[in-house]
All heavy atoms as TSV, in Angstrom:
chain	resi	resn	atom	element	x	y	z
A	1	ASP	N	N	16.730	-1.744	167.048
A	1	ASP	CA	C	16.922	-0.369	166.630
A	1	ASP	C	C	17.000	0.544	167.858
A	1	ASP	O	O	17.888	1.447	167.956
A	1	ASP	CB	C	15.814	0.097	165.603
A	1	ASP	CG	C	15.962	1.531	165.203
A	1	ASP	OD1	O	17.113	1.943	164.740
A	1	ASP	OD2	O	14.948	2.320	165.137
A	2	GLY	N	N	15.912	0.627	168.810
A	2	GLY	CA	C	15.946	1.349	169.989
A	2	GLY	C	C	15.768	2.956	169.711
A	2	GLY	O	O	15.948	3.561	170.596
A	3	GLY	N	N	15.474	3.256	168.602
A	3	GLY	CA	C	15.129	4.731	168.271
A	3	GLY	C	C	16.419	5.486	168.202
A	3	GLY	O	O	16.284	6.761	168.146
A	4	TYR	N	N	17.540	5.077	168.191
A	4	TYR	CA	C	18.770	5.706	168.089
A	4	TYR	C	C	19.012	6.230	166.662
A	4	TYR	O	O	18.932	5.564	165.815
A	4	TYR	CB	C	20.130	4.984	168.511
A	4	TYR	CG	C	21.275	5.699	168.533
A	4	TYR	CD1	C	21.718	6.715	169.447
A	4	TYR	CD2	C	22.267	5.507	167.481
A	4	TYR	CE1	C	22.939	7.312	169.333
A	4	TYR	CE2	C	23.421	6.197	167.410
A	4	TYR	CZ	C	23.756	7.113	168.386
A	4	TYR	OH	O	24.976	7.727	168.318
A	5	TYR	N	N	19.392	7.519	166.549
A	5	TYR	CA	C	19.504	8.104	165.080
A	5	TYR	C	C	20.844	8.812	164.946
A	5	TYR	O	O	21.227	9.644	165.833
A	5	TYR	CB	C	18.408	9.125	164.830
A	5	TYR	CG	C	18.514	9.807	163.535
A	5	TYR	CD1	C	18.144	9.157	162.362
A	5	TYR	CD2	C	18.879	11.219	163.476
A	5	TYR	CE1	C	18.197	9.775	161.163
A	5	TYR	CE2	C	18.933	11.804	162.232
A	5	TYR	CZ	C	18.684	11.095	161.028
A	5	TYR	OH	O	18.735	11.682	159.953
A	6	PHE	N	N	21.735	8.480	164.066
A	6	PHE	CA	C	22.980	9.118	163.842
A	6	PHE	C	C	22.881	9.874	162.641
A	6	PHE	O	O	22.608	9.506	161.530
A	6	PHE	CB	C	23.985	8.010	163.787
A	6	PHE	CG	C	25.495	8.590	163.567
A	6	PHE	CD1	C	26.151	8.954	164.675
A	6	PHE	CD2	C	26.024	8.577	162.354
A	6	PHE	CE1	C	27.340	9.415	164.506
A	6	PHE	CE2	C	27.290	9.120	162.118
A	6	PHE	CZ	C	28.034	9.548	163.286
A	7	ASN	N	N	23.306	11.175	162.782
A	7	ASN	CA	C	23.303	12.106	161.562
A	7	ASN	C	C	24.750	12.502	161.243
A	7	ASN	O	O	25.320	13.279	161.891
A	7	ASN	CB	C	22.545	13.361	161.918
A	7	ASN	CG	C	22.332	14.267	160.812
A	7	ASN	OD1	O	23.140	14.313	159.959
A	7	ASN	ND2	N	21.282	15.024	160.881
A	8	SER	N	N	25.297	11.762	160.238
A	8	SER	CA	C	26.674	12.061	159.907
A	8	SER	C	C	26.992	13.380	159.357
A	8	SER	O	O	28.039	13.903	159.554
A	8	SER	CB	C	27.172	11.082	158.950
A	8	SER	OG	O	26.337	10.974	157.747
A	9	SER	N	N	26.034	14.090	158.732
A	9	SER	CA	C	26.169	15.408	158.318
A	9	SER	C	C	26.571	16.381	159.447
A	9	SER	O	O	27.309	17.321	159.364
A	9	SER	CB	C	25.025	15.869	157.454
A	9	SER	OG	O	25.100	17.202	157.059
A	10	ILE	N	N	25.601	16.227	160.520
A	10	ILE	CA	C	25.783	17.041	161.711
A	10	ILE	C	C	27.132	16.770	162.331
A	10	ILE	O	O	27.875	17.644	162.865
A	10	ILE	CB	C	24.637	16.875	162.702
A	10	ILE	CG1	C	23.344	17.340	162.075
A	10	ILE	CG2	C	24.974	17.567	163.981
A	10	ILE	CD1	C	23.254	18.878	161.756
A	11	THR	N	N	27.481	15.559	162.353
A	11	THR	CA	C	28.823	15.177	162.963
A	11	THR	C	C	29.961	15.849	162.288
A	11	THR	O	O	30.880	16.324	162.909
A	11	THR	CB	C	29.040	13.537	162.902
A	11	THR	OG1	O	27.903	13.003	163.614
A	11	THR	CG2	C	30.241	13.128	163.565
A	12	GLU	N	N	29.987	15.822	160.890
A	12	GLU	CA	C	30.948	16.495	160.173
A	12	GLU	C	C	31.017	18.007	160.521
A	12	GLU	O	O	32.074	18.565	160.663
A	12	GLU	CB	C	30.820	16.398	158.670
A	12	GLU	CG	C	31.132	15.012	158.165
A	12	GLU	CD	C	32.494	14.599	158.328
A	12	GLU	OE1	O	33.377	15.428	158.161
A	12	GLU	OE2	O	32.780	13.430	158.711
A	13	GLN	N	N	29.808	18.657	160.642
A	13	GLN	CA	C	29.749	20.029	160.978
A	13	GLN	C	C	30.306	20.342	162.349
A	13	GLN	O	O	31.032	21.274	162.553
A	13	GLN	CB	C	28.273	20.525	160.896
A	13	GLN	CG	C	27.751	20.566	159.519
A	13	GLN	CD	C	26.340	21.015	159.480
A	13	GLN	OE1	O	25.877	21.555	160.495
A	13	GLN	NE2	N	25.647	20.738	158.396
A	14	ILE	N	N	30.161	19.471	163.310
A	14	ILE	CA	C	30.602	19.615	164.741
A	14	ILE	C	C	32.056	19.365	164.659
A	14	ILE	O	O	32.858	20.114	165.391
A	14	ILE	CB	C	29.845	18.584	165.723
A	14	ILE	CG1	C	28.449	19.034	165.811
A	14	ILE	CG2	C	30.547	18.497	167.005
A	14	ILE	CD1	C	27.580	17.991	166.709
A	15	ASN	N	N	32.667	18.442	163.942
A	15	ASN	CA	C	34.048	18.189	163.915
A	15	ASN	C	C	34.723	19.347	163.275
A	15	ASN	O	O	35.860	19.741	163.744
A	15	ASN	CB	C	34.353	17.000	163.068
A	15	ASN	CG	C	34.089	15.720	163.819
A	15	ASN	OD1	O	34.006	15.714	165.038
A	15	ASN	ND2	N	33.789	14.597	163.060
A	16	MET	N	N	34.165	19.988	162.320
A	16	MET	CA	C	34.770	21.239	161.796
A	16	MET	C	C	34.735	22.377	162.746
A	16	MET	O	O	35.746	23.101	162.956
A	16	MET	CB	C	34.029	21.714	160.437
A	16	MET	CG	C	34.286	20.763	159.314
A	16	MET	SD	S	35.967	20.652	158.744
A	16	MET	CE	C	36.196	22.368	158.264
A	17	TRP	N	N	33.691	22.491	163.533
A	17	TRP	CA	C	33.480	23.406	164.552
A	17	TRP	C	C	34.616	23.264	165.629
A	17	TRP	O	O	35.304	24.259	166.165
A	17	TRP	CB	C	32.135	23.558	165.220
A	17	TRP	CG	C	31.855	24.520	166.212
A	17	TRP	CD1	C	31.720	25.933	165.843
A	17	TRP	CD2	C	31.726	24.380	167.479
A	17	TRP	NE1	N	31.551	26.519	167.074
A	17	TRP	CE2	C	31.495	25.710	168.064
A	17	TRP	CE3	C	31.757	23.189	168.328
A	17	TRP	CZ2	C	31.302	25.830	169.457
A	17	TRP	CZ3	C	31.592	23.498	169.732
A	17	TRP	CH2	C	31.334	24.667	170.317
A	18	PHE	N	N	34.731	21.996	166.141
A	18	PHE	CA	C	35.749	21.706	167.062
A	18	PHE	C	C	37.185	21.997	166.620
A	18	PHE	O	O	38.061	22.349	167.340
A	18	PHE	CB	C	35.631	20.147	167.554
A	18	PHE	CG	C	34.589	19.853	168.515
A	18	PHE	CD1	C	33.990	18.574	168.565
A	18	PHE	CD2	C	34.102	20.751	169.360
A	18	PHE	CE1	C	33.096	18.309	169.479
A	18	PHE	CE2	C	33.041	20.598	170.292
A	18	PHE	CZ	C	32.626	19.229	170.392
A	19	SER	N	N	37.485	21.825	165.388
A	19	SER	CA	C	38.755	21.921	164.789
A	19	SER	C	C	39.301	23.393	164.908
A	19	SER	O	O	40.353	23.659	164.982
A	19	SER	CB	C	38.869	21.481	163.357
A	19	SER	OG	O	38.188	22.341	162.546
A	20	ALA	N	N	38.344	24.307	165.089
A	20	ALA	CA	C	38.705	25.799	165.254
A	20	ALA	C	C	39.312	26.004	166.633
A	20	ALA	O	O	39.937	26.904	166.730
A	20	ALA	CB	C	37.357	26.608	165.068
A	21	PHE	N	N	39.089	25.063	167.543
A	21	PHE	CA	C	39.777	25.306	168.871
A	21	PHE	C	C	41.038	24.349	169.014
A	21	PHE	O	O	41.553	24.381	170.160
A	21	PHE	CB	C	38.570	24.887	169.996
A	21	PHE	CG	C	37.450	25.679	169.889
A	21	PHE	CD1	C	36.260	25.068	169.442
A	21	PHE	CD2	C	37.318	26.980	170.285
A	21	PHE	CE1	C	35.190	25.869	169.349
A	21	PHE	CE2	C	36.239	27.655	170.311
A	21	PHE	CZ	C	35.088	27.169	169.841
A	22	HIS	N	N	41.502	23.761	167.960
A	22	HIS	CA	C	42.593	22.896	168.111
A	22	HIS	C	C	43.840	23.644	168.707
A	22	HIS	O	O	44.576	23.180	169.641
A	22	HIS	CB	C	43.026	22.366	166.696
A	22	HIS	CG	C	44.224	21.395	166.837
A	22	HIS	ND1	N	44.184	20.296	167.426
A	22	HIS	CD2	C	45.441	21.647	166.470
A	22	HIS	CE1	C	45.431	19.643	167.451
A	22	HIS	NE2	N	46.254	20.513	166.734
A	23	ASN	N	N	44.274	24.842	168.115
A	23	ASN	CA	C	45.282	25.571	168.540
A	23	ASN	C	C	45.285	26.047	170.144
A	23	ASN	O	O	46.167	25.946	170.821
A	23	ASN	CB	C	45.736	26.769	167.755
A	23	ASN	CG	C	46.117	26.289	166.364
A	23	ASN	OD1	O	46.616	25.259	166.284
A	23	ASN	ND2	N	45.973	27.264	165.438
A	24	ILE	N	N	43.968	26.352	170.499
A	24	ILE	CA	C	43.743	26.753	171.854
A	24	ILE	C	C	43.969	25.543	172.858
A	24	ILE	O	O	44.460	25.757	173.874
A	24	ILE	CB	C	42.430	27.457	172.034
A	24	ILE	CG1	C	42.262	28.576	171.054
A	24	ILE	CG2	C	42.047	27.711	173.418
A	24	ILE	CD1	C	40.795	29.273	171.057
A	25	CYS	N	N	43.387	24.537	172.468
A	25	CYS	CA	C	43.293	23.411	173.290
A	25	CYS	C	C	44.617	22.311	173.261
A	25	CYS	O	O	44.657	21.546	174.071
A	25	CYS	CB	C	42.174	22.421	173.091
A	25	CYS	SG	S	40.548	23.375	173.037
A	26	HIS	N	N	45.364	22.588	172.483
A	26	HIS	CA	C	46.522	21.678	172.072
A	26	HIS	C	C	47.326	21.302	173.395
A	26	HIS	O	O	47.701	20.167	173.603
A	26	HIS	CB	C	47.352	22.338	171.005
A	26	HIS	CG	C	48.510	21.413	170.712
A	26	HIS	ND1	N	48.285	20.096	169.979
A	26	HIS	CD2	C	49.820	21.471	170.847
A	26	HIS	CE1	C	49.510	19.599	169.789
A	26	HIS	NE2	N	50.454	20.355	170.298
A	27	GLU	N	N	47.504	22.215	174.173
A	27	GLU	CA	C	48.481	21.934	175.371
A	27	GLU	C	C	47.618	21.822	176.647
A	27	GLU	O	O	48.177	21.863	177.761
A	27	GLU	CB	C	49.480	22.963	175.491
A	27	GLU	CG	C	50.475	22.886	174.368
A	27	GLU	CD	C	51.647	23.894	174.470
A	27	GLU	OE1	O	51.806	24.378	175.598
A	27	GLU	OE2	O	52.299	24.182	173.347
A	28	MET	N	N	46.350	21.782	176.700
A	28	MET	CA	C	45.501	21.769	177.709
A	28	MET	C	C	45.493	20.311	178.409
A	28	MET	O	O	45.617	19.405	177.644
A	28	MET	CB	C	44.082	22.252	177.476
A	28	MET	CG	C	43.841	23.600	177.351
A	28	MET	SD	S	42.148	23.936	177.049
A	28	MET	CE	C	42.100	25.623	176.709
A	29	THR	N	N	45.312	20.360	179.679
A	29	THR	CA	C	45.084	19.021	180.291
A	29	THR	C	C	43.755	18.420	179.853
A	29	THR	O	O	42.890	19.265	179.446
A	29	THR	CB	C	45.290	19.028	181.784
A	29	THR	OG1	O	44.113	19.959	182.303
A	29	THR	CG2	C	46.547	19.571	182.351
A	30	ALA	N	N	43.463	17.172	180.177
A	30	ALA	CA	C	42.185	16.578	179.693
A	30	ALA	C	C	41.045	17.263	180.475
A	30	ALA	O	O	40.007	17.693	179.854
A	30	ALA	CB	C	42.182	15.150	180.094
A	31	VAL	N	N	41.301	17.639	181.798
A	31	VAL	CA	C	40.093	18.222	182.586
A	31	VAL	C	C	39.886	19.677	182.044
A	31	VAL	O	O	38.661	20.033	181.866
A	31	VAL	CB	C	40.517	18.305	184.042
A	31	VAL	CG1	C	39.517	19.092	184.805
A	31	VAL	CG2	C	40.753	16.844	184.566
A	32	LYS	N	N	40.868	20.419	181.790
A	32	LYS	CA	C	40.681	21.705	181.305
A	32	LYS	C	C	40.145	21.726	179.867
A	32	LYS	O	O	39.267	22.649	179.354
A	32	LYS	CB	C	42.054	22.491	181.238
A	32	LYS	CG	C	42.422	23.035	182.613
A	32	LYS	CD	C	43.712	23.746	182.480
A	32	LYS	CE	C	44.242	24.229	183.859
A	32	LYS	NZ	N	45.454	24.954	183.813
A	33	TYR	N	N	40.574	20.827	178.956
A	33	TYR	CA	C	39.982	20.721	177.684
A	33	TYR	C	C	38.433	20.325	177.766
A	33	TYR	O	O	37.672	20.922	177.011
A	33	TYR	CB	C	40.766	19.546	176.933
A	33	TYR	CG	C	40.224	19.175	175.597
A	33	TYR	CD1	C	40.543	20.045	174.468
A	33	TYR	CD2	C	39.442	18.075	175.261
A	33	TYR	CE1	C	40.092	19.701	173.252
A	33	TYR	CE2	C	38.992	17.732	174.050
A	33	TYR	CZ	C	39.306	18.639	173.034
A	33	TYR	OH	O	38.960	18.230	171.747
A	34	GLU	N	N	38.102	19.358	178.563
A	34	GLU	CA	C	36.638	19.060	178.633
A	34	GLU	C	C	35.967	20.219	179.155
A	34	GLU	O	O	34.745	20.494	178.645
A	34	GLU	CB	C	36.513	17.864	179.644
A	34	GLU	CG	C	35.130	17.414	179.749
A	34	GLU	CD	C	34.992	16.104	180.527
A	34	GLU	OE1	O	35.924	15.293	180.720
A	34	GLU	OE2	O	33.898	15.928	181.236
A	35	PHE	N	N	36.324	20.937	180.044
A	35	PHE	CA	C	35.645	22.070	180.633
A	35	PHE	C	C	35.485	23.237	179.624
A	35	PHE	O	O	34.363	23.704	179.333
A	35	PHE	CB	C	36.405	22.694	181.975
A	35	PHE	CG	C	35.786	23.909	182.397
A	35	PHE	CD1	C	34.658	23.850	183.235
A	35	PHE	CD2	C	36.363	25.190	182.032
A	35	PHE	CE1	C	34.105	25.129	183.634
A	35	PHE	CE2	C	35.811	26.439	182.507
A	35	PHE	CZ	C	34.653	26.426	183.389
A	36	PHE	N	N	36.607	23.534	178.858
A	36	PHE	CA	C	36.671	24.509	177.832
A	36	PHE	C	C	35.544	24.171	176.655
A	36	PHE	O	O	34.767	25.078	176.431
A	36	PHE	CB	C	37.960	24.620	177.305
A	36	PHE	CG	C	38.148	25.565	176.140
A	36	PHE	CD1	C	38.134	26.952	176.429
A	36	PHE	CD2	C	38.085	25.132	174.761
A	36	PHE	CE1	C	38.206	27.802	175.308
A	36	PHE	CE2	C	38.180	26.120	173.799
A	36	PHE	CZ	C	38.231	27.422	174.009
A	37	LEU	N	N	35.697	22.980	176.214
A	37	LEU	CA	C	34.619	22.564	175.101
A	37	LEU	C	C	33.297	22.652	175.695
A	37	LEU	O	O	32.328	23.050	174.927
A	37	LEU	CB	C	35.000	21.182	174.659
A	37	LEU	CG	C	36.222	21.164	173.625
A	37	LEU	CD1	C	36.422	19.771	173.119
A	37	LEU	CD2	C	36.236	22.175	172.631
A	38	ASP	N	N	33.105	22.226	176.973
A	38	ASP	CA	C	31.760	22.308	177.420
A	38	ASP	C	C	31.170	23.678	177.520
A	38	ASP	O	O	30.077	23.961	177.170
A	38	ASP	CB	C	31.707	21.671	179.030
A	38	ASP	CG	C	30.342	21.605	179.510
A	38	ASP	OD1	O	29.373	21.085	178.862
A	38	ASP	OD2	O	30.157	22.066	180.690
A	39	GLU	N	N	31.960	24.573	177.917
A	39	GLU	CA	C	31.677	25.969	178.009
A	39	GLU	C	C	31.363	26.630	176.603
A	39	GLU	O	O	30.524	27.381	176.314
A	39	GLU	CB	C	32.626	26.827	178.692
A	39	GLU	CG	C	32.703	26.554	180.186
A	39	GLU	CD	C	31.416	26.874	180.952
A	39	GLU	OE1	O	30.875	27.913	180.703
A	39	GLU	OE2	O	30.917	25.984	181.638
A	40	MET	N	N	32.214	26.203	175.693
A	40	MET	CA	C	32.054	26.656	174.274
A	40	MET	C	C	30.779	26.163	173.697
A	40	MET	O	O	30.035	26.849	172.945
A	40	MET	CB	C	33.211	26.138	173.343
A	40	MET	CG	C	34.580	26.935	173.716
A	40	MET	SD	S	34.524	28.726	173.446
A	40	MET	CE	C	34.209	29.279	175.138
A	41	ILE	N	N	30.395	24.961	173.985
A	41	ILE	CA	C	29.121	24.248	173.403
A	41	ILE	C	C	27.978	25.079	174.037
A	41	ILE	O	O	27.003	25.378	173.361
A	41	ILE	CB	C	29.198	22.791	173.719
A	41	ILE	CG1	C	30.077	22.071	172.834
A	41	ILE	CG2	C	27.684	22.222	173.585
A	41	ILE	CD1	C	30.304	20.699	173.216
A	42	ILE	N	N	28.028	25.350	175.319
A	42	ILE	CA	C	26.907	26.086	176.005
A	42	ILE	C	C	26.825	27.450	175.364
A	42	ILE	O	O	25.682	27.909	175.099
A	42	ILE	CB	C	27.234	26.134	177.627
A	42	ILE	CG1	C	27.001	24.896	178.188
A	42	ILE	CG2	C	26.197	27.289	178.140
A	42	ILE	CD1	C	27.513	24.765	179.549
A	43	GLN	N	N	27.909	28.208	175.174
A	43	GLN	CA	C	27.990	29.516	174.529
A	43	GLN	C	C	27.302	29.397	173.139
A	43	GLN	O	O	26.488	30.189	172.631
A	43	GLN	CB	C	29.213	30.125	174.511
A	43	GLN	CG	C	29.718	30.587	175.845
A	43	GLN	CD	C	28.810	31.658	176.480
A	43	GLN	OE1	O	28.383	32.540	175.921
A	43	GLN	NE2	N	28.432	31.389	177.807
A	44	HIS	N	N	27.794	28.497	172.315
A	44	HIS	CA	C	27.236	28.198	171.015
A	44	HIS	C	C	25.681	27.982	171.024
A	44	HIS	O	O	25.003	28.521	170.127
A	44	HIS	CB	C	27.963	27.038	170.390
A	44	HIS	CG	C	27.580	26.834	168.875
A	44	HIS	ND1	N	26.578	25.979	168.559
A	44	HIS	CD2	C	28.026	27.316	167.794
A	44	HIS	CE1	C	26.517	25.922	167.270
A	44	HIS	NE2	N	27.317	26.826	166.748
A	45	ASN	N	N	25.289	27.151	171.885
A	45	ASN	CA	C	23.811	26.920	172.066
A	45	ASN	C	C	23.089	28.244	172.369
A	45	ASN	O	O	21.943	28.431	171.816
A	45	ASN	CB	C	23.512	25.744	173.010
A	45	ASN	CG	C	23.998	24.386	172.541
A	45	ASN	OD1	O	24.224	24.202	171.372
A	45	ASN	ND2	N	23.987	23.529	173.495
A	46	CYS	N	N	23.607	28.950	173.292
A	46	CYS	CA	C	22.950	30.219	173.653
A	46	CYS	C	C	22.843	31.178	172.456
A	46	CYS	O	O	21.763	31.795	172.192
A	46	CYS	CB	C	23.685	30.795	174.805
A	46	CYS	SG	S	23.435	30.046	176.435
A	47	ILE	N	N	23.927	31.288	171.754
A	47	ILE	CA	C	23.921	32.239	170.638
A	47	ILE	C	C	22.951	31.655	169.502
A	47	ILE	O	O	22.105	32.398	168.880
A	47	ILE	CB	C	25.422	32.288	169.986
A	47	ILE	CG1	C	26.212	33.039	170.991
A	47	ILE	CG2	C	25.375	32.990	168.649
A	47	ILE	CD1	C	27.707	33.008	170.707
A	48	THR	N	N	22.951	30.383	169.230
A	48	THR	CA	C	22.069	29.779	168.263
A	48	THR	C	C	20.587	30.102	168.702
A	48	THR	O	O	19.775	30.512	167.802
A	48	THR	CB	C	22.276	28.299	168.176
A	48	THR	OG1	O	23.577	28.133	167.698
A	48	THR	CG2	C	21.238	27.758	167.137
A	49	LEU	N	N	20.155	29.877	169.895
A	49	LEU	CA	C	18.894	30.094	170.483
A	49	LEU	C	C	18.426	31.637	170.319
A	49	LEU	O	O	17.376	31.824	169.846
A	49	LEU	CB	C	18.823	29.763	171.831
A	49	LEU	CG	C	18.711	28.199	172.115
A	49	LEU	CD1	C	18.660	27.926	173.625
A	49	LEU	CD2	C	17.538	27.475	171.466
A	50	ALA	N	N	19.398	32.532	170.616
A	50	ALA	CA	C	19.185	33.920	170.459
A	50	ALA	C	C	18.931	34.360	169.062
A	50	ALA	O	O	17.989	35.139	168.788
A	50	ALA	CB	C	20.319	34.731	171.137
A	51	THR	N	N	19.699	33.768	168.138
A	51	THR	CA	C	19.510	34.099	166.699
A	51	THR	C	C	18.110	33.559	166.221
A	51	THR	O	O	17.509	34.242	165.483
A	51	THR	CB	C	20.690	33.312	165.971
A	51	THR	OG1	O	21.994	33.791	166.350
A	51	THR	CG2	C	20.570	33.671	164.405
A	52	LEU	N	N	17.748	32.366	166.713
A	52	LEU	CA	C	16.512	31.716	166.197
A	52	LEU	C	C	15.349	32.735	166.788
A	52	LEU	O	O	14.409	32.985	166.067
A	52	LEU	CB	C	16.376	30.340	166.704
A	52	LEU	CG	C	17.191	29.441	165.896
A	52	LEU	CD1	C	17.297	28.044	166.509
A	52	LEU	CD2	C	16.857	29.395	164.409
A	53	HIS	N	N	15.457	33.076	168.209
A	53	HIS	CA	C	14.422	33.907	168.590
A	53	HIS	C	C	14.355	35.233	167.958
A	53	HIS	O	O	13.266	35.818	167.640
A	53	HIS	CB	C	14.743	34.214	170.114
A	53	HIS	CG	C	14.304	33.180	170.960
A	53	HIS	ND1	N	12.962	32.776	171.321
A	53	HIS	CD2	C	15.058	32.242	171.731
A	53	HIS	CE1	C	12.923	31.709	172.081
A	53	HIS	NE2	N	14.134	31.429	172.405
A	54	ALA	N	N	15.446	35.837	167.509
A	54	ALA	CA	C	15.524	37.112	166.816
A	54	ALA	C	C	14.856	37.021	165.319
A	54	ALA	O	O	14.291	37.960	164.926
A	54	ALA	CB	C	16.892	37.653	166.602
A	55	GLN	N	N	14.906	35.779	164.814
A	55	GLN	CA	C	14.198	35.520	163.586
A	55	GLN	C	C	12.744	35.129	163.708
A	55	GLN	O	O	12.144	34.924	162.771
A	55	GLN	CB	C	14.829	34.315	162.853
A	55	GLN	CG	C	16.424	34.478	162.542
A	55	GLN	CD	C	17.047	33.327	161.967
A	55	GLN	OE1	O	16.378	32.219	161.983
A	55	GLN	NE2	N	18.162	33.555	161.479
A	56	GLY	N	N	12.198	35.255	164.954
A	56	GLY	CA	C	10.829	35.021	165.172
A	56	GLY	C	C	10.437	33.526	165.381
A	56	GLY	O	O	9.269	33.151	165.392
A	57	LYS	N	N	11.517	32.807	165.528
A	57	LYS	CA	C	11.255	31.248	165.692
A	57	LYS	C	C	11.199	30.956	167.139
A	57	LYS	O	O	11.626	31.749	168.054
A	57	LYS	CB	C	12.288	30.424	164.988
A	57	LYS	CG	C	12.400	30.732	163.537
A	57	LYS	CD	C	13.429	29.980	162.787
A	57	LYS	CE	C	13.309	30.509	161.304
A	57	LYS	NZ	N	14.509	29.963	160.556
A	58	ARG	N	N	10.598	29.802	167.507
A	58	ARG	CA	C	10.415	29.439	168.848
A	58	ARG	C	C	11.127	28.142	169.090
A	58	ARG	O	O	10.417	27.182	169.288
A	58	ARG	CB	C	8.930	29.312	169.212
A	58	ARG	CG	C	8.272	30.741	168.855
A	58	ARG	CD	C	6.917	30.788	169.524
A	58	ARG	NE	N	7.157	30.545	171.013
A	58	ARG	CZ	C	6.144	30.707	171.804
A	58	ARG	NH1	N	5.007	30.979	171.439
A	58	ARG	NH2	N	6.320	30.374	173.098
A	59	PRO	N	N	12.411	28.040	169.115
A	59	PRO	CA	C	13.097	26.773	169.407
A	59	PRO	C	C	12.958	26.390	170.960
A	59	PRO	O	O	12.748	27.198	171.758
A	59	PRO	CB	C	14.530	27.143	169.232
A	59	PRO	CG	C	14.777	28.549	169.620
A	59	PRO	CD	C	13.375	29.219	169.064
A	60	TYR	N	N	12.974	25.080	171.030
A	60	TYR	CA	C	12.889	24.525	172.474
A	60	TYR	C	C	14.271	23.770	172.741
A	60	TYR	O	O	14.696	22.976	171.990
A	60	TYR	CB	C	11.837	23.512	172.509
A	60	TYR	CG	C	11.777	22.771	173.882
A	60	TYR	CD1	C	11.376	23.416	175.068
A	60	TYR	CD2	C	12.193	21.478	173.912
A	60	TYR	CE1	C	11.435	22.811	176.279
A	60	TYR	CE2	C	12.267	20.845	175.215
A	60	TYR	CZ	C	11.949	21.502	176.324
A	60	TYR	OH	O	11.923	20.832	177.482
A	61	HIS	N	N	14.841	24.090	173.921
A	61	HIS	CA	C	15.888	23.374	174.365
A	61	HIS	C	C	15.676	23.201	175.943
A	61	HIS	O	O	15.571	24.251	176.608
A	61	HIS	CB	C	17.237	24.158	174.076
A	61	HIS	CG	C	18.473	23.450	174.332
A	61	HIS	ND1	N	18.902	23.059	175.666
A	61	HIS	CD2	C	19.330	22.755	173.565
A	61	HIS	CE1	C	20.007	22.343	175.517
A	61	HIS	NE2	N	20.376	22.147	174.326
A	62	PRO	N	N	15.652	22.037	176.258
A	62	PRO	CA	C	15.325	21.733	177.791
A	62	PRO	C	C	16.254	22.452	178.695
A	62	PRO	O	O	15.845	22.747	179.841
A	62	PRO	CB	C	15.391	20.241	177.877
A	62	PRO	CG	C	16.191	19.726	176.788
A	62	PRO	CD	C	16.023	20.776	175.759
A	63	CYS	N	N	17.558	22.816	178.488
A	63	CYS	CA	C	18.363	23.343	179.333
A	63	CYS	C	C	18.475	24.826	179.286
A	63	CYS	O	O	18.971	25.477	180.167
A	63	CYS	CB	C	19.864	22.849	179.114
A	63	CYS	SG	S	20.092	21.083	179.361
A	64	PHE	N	N	17.723	25.486	178.373
A	64	PHE	CA	C	17.781	26.951	178.203
A	64	PHE	C	C	16.415	27.440	178.075
A	64	PHE	O	O	16.185	28.343	177.427
A	64	PHE	CB	C	18.513	27.193	176.825
A	64	PHE	CG	C	19.890	26.829	176.907
A	64	PHE	CD1	C	20.426	25.689	176.234
A	64	PHE	CD2	C	20.876	27.552	177.639
A	64	PHE	CE1	C	21.754	25.303	176.147
A	64	PHE	CE2	C	22.242	27.186	177.659
A	64	PHE	CZ	C	22.680	26.101	176.951
A	65	THR	N	N	15.450	26.837	178.821
A	65	THR	CA	C	14.116	27.468	178.756
A	65	THR	C	C	13.792	28.227	180.062
A	65	THR	O	O	14.470	28.165	180.999
A	65	THR	CB	C	13.083	26.321	178.616
A	65	THR	OG1	O	13.176	25.312	179.665
A	65	THR	CG2	C	13.144	25.762	177.284
């Protein structure tokens, strides 16, 4: 087992989120595409953390502490 956990529900949500960028990324090179999605994921994580903090929750993310 090795402790690996796959959450198919979260995978579906991420795929739907990625599909919103299809038109923007359609003609990008692989390097630009990877950079763009990496930046969008970082922004999404920052917004999610800010939203949770505003709700009085204390989320932990090792890259954003």
